[in-house]
LUMTOR-880555 format. One line per field, with one value per residue (C-alpha): residue in three letters; x, y, z. Coordinates in Angstrom, 1 decimal, always signed. Layout:
LUMTOR-880555
res [ALA,...]
px [X,...]
py [Y,...]
pz [Z,...]
END
This chain:
LUMTOR-880555
res [MET,LEU,THR,LYS,PHE,LYS,LYS,ASN,LYS,LYS,ILE,THR,ILE,ARG,SER,LEU,GLN,VAL,HIS,ALA,ALA,HIS,ALA,CYS,ASN,LEU,SER,CYS,SER,SER,CYS,ASN,ALA,PHE,SER,GLN,PHE,LYS,LEU,LYS,GLY,LEU,LEU,GLU,PRO,SER,THR,LEU,THR,LYS,TRP,LEU,GLY,ASP,TRP,GLU,PRO,ARG,LEU,ASN,VAL,LYS,LYS,ILE,CYS,LEU,LEU,GLY,GLY,GLU,PRO,THR,LEU,ASN,PRO,LYS,LEU,VAL,GLU,LEU,LEU,GLY,VAL,PHE,PHE,LYS,PHE,PHE,PRO,ARG,ASP,SER,THR,GLN,LYS,VAL,LEU,PHE,THR,ASN,GLY,PHE,PHE,LEU,LEU,LYS,HIS,ASN,GLY,LEU,GLU,ARG,ALA,LEU,ARG,GLU,PHE,ARG,ILE,GLU,LEU,ARG,LEU,THR,VAL,HIS,SER,ALA,HIS,PRO,THR,TYR,LEU,GLU,ARG,ILE,LYS,PRO,ILE,ILE,GLU,GLU,CYS,GLN,ARG,TRP,ARG,GLU,VAL,SER,PHE,LEU,VAL,TYR,ASN,GLY,SER,GLY,LYS,LYS,ILE,PRO,GLY,ILE,LYS,PHE,ARG,GLU,GLU,LYS,TRP,THR,LYS,ARG,TYR,HIS,GLU,SER,SER,ASP,GLN,ILE,THR,PRO,PHE,THR,ASP,ASN,ASN,PRO,ARG,ALA,SER,TRP,GLU,VAL,CYS,PRO,SER,LYS,TYR,SER,MET,GLN,LEU,HIS,GLU,GLY,ARG,LEU,TRP,LYS,CYS,PRO,MET,ILE,THR,TYR,LEU,ARG,LEU,VAL,ASP,PRO,ALA,LEU,ARG,GLN,ASP,PRO,SER,TRP,GLU,PRO,TYR,LEU,ARG,TYR,GLN,GLY,ILE,GLY,SER,ASP,CYS,SER,ASP,GLU,GLU,LEU,LEU,ASP,PHE,SER,LEU,LYS,GLU,ASP,GLU,ALA,ILE,CYS,GLY,MET,CYS,PRO,GLN,GLU,LYS,ILE,SER,PHE,SER,LYS,GLY,TYR,PRO,LEU,ARG,LYS]
px [-30.4,-29.2,-30.6,-29.7,-26.8,-27.2,-23.8,-21.8,-24.1,-22.0,-22.1,-23.3,-20.7,-21.8,-18.7,-15.3,-12.2,-8.5,-5.9,-3.9,-1.1,-1.1,+0.5,-1.5,+0.4,-2.6,-2.1,-6.2,-7.2,-9.4,-8.6,-10.1,-7.8,-4.5,-3.3,-1.3,+0.3,+2.7,+1.8,+3.8,+3.0,+2.6,+0.0,+1.8,-0.8,+0.5,-0.3,-3.9,-4.0,-3.7,-6.1,-8.6,-8.1,-8.6,-11.9,-14.0,-15.1,-17.4,-18.5,-20.5,-19.3,-22.0,-19.0,-15.4,-13.0,-9.6,-8.3,-5.5,-4.2,-3.5,-4.1,-2.0,+0.9,+1.3,+3.2,+1.5,-1.5,-2.7,-2.0,-4.2,-7.2,-6.3,-6.6,-10.2,-11.4,-9.6,-12.1,-15.1,-15.7,-19.2,-21.0,-23.2,-19.8,-19.1,-15.9,-14.3,-11.2,-10.9,-8.3,-6.9,-6.1,-1.9,-0.6,-3.7,-2.1,+1.5,+0.2,+0.1,-2.5,-5.0,-6.9,-7.1,-7.5,-10.8,-11.9,-11.6,-11.7,-15.3,-13.7,-15.1,-13.1,-14.2,-12.1,-12.1,-12.3,-10.4,-10.7,-12.8,-9.2,-8.7,-5.1,-6.2,-9.2,-6.7,-4.5,-6.8,-8.9,-6.8,-6.8,-10.0,-10.9,-8.3,-10.4,-13.7,-11.8,-11.5,-13.9,-16.6,-14.9,-17.7,-16.3,-17.0,-16.5,-17.1,-16.2,-16.1,-16.5,-19.5,-18.6,-19.5,-17.4,-19.2,-19.6,-19.0,-21.3,-20.6,-21.7,-21.9,-19.7,-19.6,-16.2,-16.3,-13.9,-13.8,-11.2,-9.4,-5.8,-2.9,+0.5,+2.3,-1.5,-4.6,-6.9,-10.5,-14.0,-15.2,-19.0,-19.5,-22.4,-21.6,-24.8,-25.4,-21.9,-21.9,-26.1,-24.3,-21.3,-19.5,-18.0,-20.0,-20.5,-16.6,-15.3,-11.7,-9.5,-6.2,-3.0,-5.9,-8.6,-11.5,-12.0,-15.4,-13.9,-10.8,-10.6,-10.2,-7.8,-5.3,-5.0,-2.1,+0.2,+0.1,+3.2,+2.8,+4.2,+1.8,-1.2,-0.2,-2.9,-4.4,-7.4,-7.0,-5.4,-9.1,-9.0,-5.8,-6.6,-9.3,-8.4,-10.6,-12.2,-9.9,-10.0,-10.0,-13.6,-16.5,-19.5,-21.3,-18.7,-18.4,-22.7,-22.5,-19.6,-21.3,-24.7,-23.1,-24.1,-22.1,-20.5,-18.1,-15.5,-17.6,-17.4,-14.1,-16.0,-17.9,-21.7,-22.6,-21.2,-19.5,-18.3,-15.1,-13.6,-10.1,-9.1,-6.4,-5.0,-1.6,+1.6,+4.1]
py [-53.1,-56.7,-59.6,-62.2,-63.9,-68.3,-69.8,-71.6,-69.6,-68.1,-64.0,-63.8,-61.0,-59.7,-58.9,-59.5,-57.8,-59.1,-57.2,-59.2,-56.6,-53.4,-50.9,-51.1,-49.5,-47.2,-44.0,-43.0,-39.8,-40.7,-44.1,-45.7,-48.0,-45.3,-47.5,-44.2,-43.5,-46.0,-48.4,-51.2,-54.7,-58.5,-61.1,-64.0,-67.4,-68.9,-65.5,-65.3,-69.4,-67.7,-65.4,-67.3,-69.7,-67.1,-66.7,-68.5,-70.8,-67.3,-65.8,-66.9,-65.1,-64.3,-62.6,-62.6,-60.9,-60.7,-57.0,-54.0,-52.6,-54.3,-58.1,-59.1,-57.4,-60.4,-63.5,-65.4,-65.0,-68.2,-69.4,-67.1,-68.0,-72.1,-70.2,-68.7,-72.9,-74.3,-72.1,-71.3,-74.3,-74.7,-71.6,-70.4,-68.2,-66.3,-65.6,-62.8,-61.7,-58.0,-57.0,-54.2,-56.9,-55.5,-58.3,-60.7,-62.2,-62.7,-65.6,-69.0,-71.4,-68.3,-69.3,-72.8,-71.5,-69.5,-71.5,-75.0,-73.0,-71.1,-67.6,-64.9,-62.4,-58.8,-56.0,-52.6,-49.7,-47.4,-44.4,-43.7,-42.2,-43.6,-44.9,-46.3,-48.6,-49.3,-51.2,-52.9,-54.0,-57.3,-58.0,-58.2,-59.4,-62.2,-63.0,-63.2,-66.4,-67.7,-70.7,-71.4,-68.3,-65.9,-62.7,-59.1,-55.8,-52.7,-49.5,-47.0,-44.3,-45.1,-45.4,-48.6,-50.8,-52.6,-56.4,-56.3,-56.5,-53.2,-51.5,-48.1,-46.7,-42.8,-41.6,-40.1,-38.4,-39.9,-36.9,-33.6,-34.2,-31.9,-32.1,-33.1,-33.9,-35.4,-34.2,-36.0,-34.4,-32.6,-32.2,-34.2,-35.8,-39.9,-40.6,-38.8,-40.0,-43.9,-43.3,-42.5,-44.1,-46.9,-49.2,-49.0,-53.0,-53.6,-55.2,-55.9,-58.7,-57.4,-57.4,-60.7,-58.3,-57.0,-53.4,-51.5,-50.1,-50.2,-45.8,-46.6,-49.5,-48.5,-45.3,-46.1,-47.5,-43.7,-42.1,-40.0,-36.6,-37.3,-37.2,-34.4,-33.1,-34.1,-34.1,-38.1,-39.0,-39.8,-42.0,-43.4,-44.7,-47.1,-50.9,-52.2,-55.8,-59.9,-62.9,-63.2,-60.2,-62.0,-63.6,-60.8,-58.2,-59.6,-59.6,-55.6,-55.2,-56.3,-55.0,-50.8,-48.9,-45.1,-45.0,-41.7,-42.7,-42.2,-38.8,-38.7,-38.9,-36.9,-36.6,-36.0,-37.6,-35.6,-36.8,-36.2,-37.6,-39.7,-38.9,-40.9,-43.2,-45.4,-44.0,-42.4]
pz [-54.9,-56.0,-55.8,-53.6,-55.6,-56.6,-55.6,-58.1,-60.7,-63.2,-64.3,-67.9,-69.1,-72.5,-74.1,-73.2,-74.8,-75.1,-76.7,-77.9,-79.1,-77.1,-80.5,-83.5,-87.7,-88.2,-86.1,-85.5,-83.4,-80.5,-79.8,-78.0,-76.5,-76.9,-79.6,-81.7,-78.9,-79.6,-76.1,-76.1,-74.6,-76.6,-75.0,-74.6,-75.0,-71.5,-69.7,-71.6,-70.3,-66.9,-66.9,-69.0,-65.9,-63.1,-64.4,-66.9,-63.8,-62.8,-66.0,-68.6,-72.0,-74.1,-77.0,-76.6,-78.9,-79.3,-80.8,-79.9,-81.0,-83.7,-82.3,-86.0,-84.4,-82.3,-83.9,-81.8,-82.8,-84.6,-80.4,-79.2,-81.2,-80.0,-76.4,-76.7,-78.1,-75.0,-72.9,-75.1,-77.7,-77.5,-80.2,-76.8,-76.9,-79.9,-80.4,-82.7,-83.8,-84.5,-87.3,-89.5,-91.9,-93.2,-91.4,-91.5,-94.3,-93.0,-90.2,-91.3,-90.5,-89.3,-92.0,-90.9,-86.6,-88.1,-89.5,-87.2,-83.5,-84.9,-84.8,-86.4,-88.8,-88.9,-90.4,-89.4,-92.4,-90.7,-94.1,-96.9,-98.3,-102.0,-100.6,-97.5,-100.0,-102.8,-100.0,-98.3,-100.7,-102.4,-98.8,-98.3,-101.5,-100.0,-97.5,-98.6,-100.8,-96.8,-96.7,-93.8,-92.0,-91.3,-92.6,-92.0,-92.6,-90.4,-92.5,-90.3,-92.2,-94.2,-97.2,-99.4,-101.0,-103.7,-102.8,-99.6,-96.4,-93.6,-90.8,-90.7,-87.7,-86.5,-85.7,-82.3,-79.5,-76.5,-75.3,-76.0,-77.7,-78.5,-80.1,-76.8,-74.5,-74.3,-71.4,-70.3,-70.5,-68.3,-68.6,-64.8,-65.9,-65.8,-67.1,-69.9,-71.1,-70.3,-72.2,-75.5,-74.9,-77.8,-76.2,-72.9,-72.8,-74.3,-70.7,-71.0,-69.2,-68.3,-66.4,-64.8,-64.2,-65.5,-66.1,-67.8,-70.9,-72.7,-72.0,-68.6,-68.7,-71.0,-70.5,-67.2,-70.5,-71.9,-71.3,-68.3,-70.8,-72.6,-69.5,-67.1,-66.4,-63.0,-63.8,-65.0,-61.5,-60.4,-63.6,-63.0,-59.2,-61.4,-59.9,-61.6,-60.2,-59.5,-59.3,-55.7,-55.7,-54.2,-55.9,-54.7,-55.9,-59.1,-59.8,-58.5,-61.0,-63.9,-64.3,-62.3,-64.9,-65.3,-62.1,-61.4,-63.7,-66.4,-66.6,-68.6,-71.5,-73.4,-72.7,-76.0,-79.4,-81.1,-84.7,-87.4,-90.0,-89.2,-92.1,-93.8,-90.6,-91.5,-89.8,-92.5]
END
């Protein structure tokens, strides 16, 4: 049962994520945002301003992340970071830019923006393939020279790169994938799926609404030809919650753990190796 909601009290959100771009230059199997399927869409600074203007007065956001897809595919990346700082100027909200790094150095003024807006930079390494590591190494080295910018490399393959901090992560499957179709898991154990979910605290801000996780948010952007399986239908009906909701509805949404939509994912971790993820 929900505790009584105090009027004008902000709802605490552990992590809020926003896509700067839905597309990605990588083609990683089982991406939780379906970005390997060449999704389209770039976020405009004015749009982000509208969304955050609607939600910020009601939310106590502990961490807000700009990602994708690959956020550096958005030519207005620096402006978007400025919008983050406008709404969350205090350090009580951790502000983070996640990127695979390949287009990072193409953005003029990015180093200065990260420093002045106090935004942390997190570079994700998606493969231990020697060619991949050779291409990403000079980008990492350049970012390490940026002064007063919090920089951390997430090494998803678990392979250490000398002199670079990293956090080991295991890539796990989120859905079944073939050359022409994706299908959800049918373990029918939403609670177990939620407990092992790496995105359980990855609330999304998309189309002005809050959504539970990346999977349920961006499924609708996938080409319908790839998601013909009728098992997707109940998940496609999910709509998240809009800013016109009541305080009680918002509190309920923020506190909810497992629910029926969690059944789209596996009830246990299924690890796999990504291989070489760069598009040819």
